[in-house]
N, C-alpha and C positions, 0 to 999 in steps of 0.2 A: 212839304206835303204834296203827294201826287194828285193831279187833277183827275176827275172822273171822265170816262169816255162815254158820251151820250149815245154812241152806237153800240155799246155793250148790251147784248140781248138779256143777260141776267139782270143788269141794272135797270133796263127799260121795263122789264116785267115787274120788278119790285116797286118801281115808282108808279107806273101806269096801271098795274093790275092786269094787263093784257100782254100776250106774247108779241114780240117784235115782228112786224110784217116781213115775209120772205122777200128776197130781192126781186122775184117775179111780180110781187104785188106793188112794190114801190118803184117809182121811176127815179133814176139818178138826176140830181140837179145839174143842169148844164152850166149854171153860173159857178157852182162849187168846183166842177171839173175844170172849167176855164181858169178859175183862180188858182187851183192847185198846179195846173200846167204853167201858168205865168210865174208862180213862185219858183217852180223847178227851173224854168229857163233863166230866171233872174240869178239863181245860184250858179248855174252853169256859165252864164256870161261873166259873172264876177270872177269865177275861177280862171277864165281865159285871160284875164288881165295880169295874172301873176306869171312872171318869167321863170322858166326852169333854168337853173344854172348850167352852163356848159361843162361837161365832164373834163377833168384835167388829169393827166397821167403824172403821178409823182412817184419818185423812187422812194420806197418805204423801207426796203430791206436789201442788204447786200452781204455776200459771203465770199471770202477768198480762202482757198484751200490748196495745199501742196499735195498733188496726187502721185501715187506710185505707178509703175508701169502696169498696163492692163494684163490680166491673167485670163486666158481662155478656159472656160469650164465645159465647152462642148455645145453641140446643137440642142435646141429645145423646141417646143411646139411652136414658138413664135420666132424661130431663127437662131442664130448664133448667140450664145450667152457668155458674158464676160464678167469677171470680178474686178472691181476697181477699188482699191483701198487708198487711204490717204495718210499723210505724215502728221500734219497739223494745219491750223488755220485760224481765222478769226471771222466774226460776223458782227454786224451792227444794224440798227434800225431806230425808228423813232422811240420805241418802247424799251430799248436797252442795247447792250453790246456784250460780247463774250468771246471766249476762246473755244475752238473746236478741238476736242481731245481725242 
């Protein structure tokens, strides 16, 4: 079950019969602010104690393909364009392996 929020203006008015004072009428509690700040800093300092693992580069996928000679198809807007076809090949990775057709 969800706890009620004592700072909810609708709940305050239904319980007390008077509207909740506006922020300009009530002063914030310095102790409450200090406690909130200390709780926040406590969480932050606890998170600093956990080490982030060092990234490691692992080969996950590899492919080997027999290529045909390059065929020039002419200039394009990004320079010379070439067509490269292949004969066959194979691939493998952690999640599977197969033949390039």
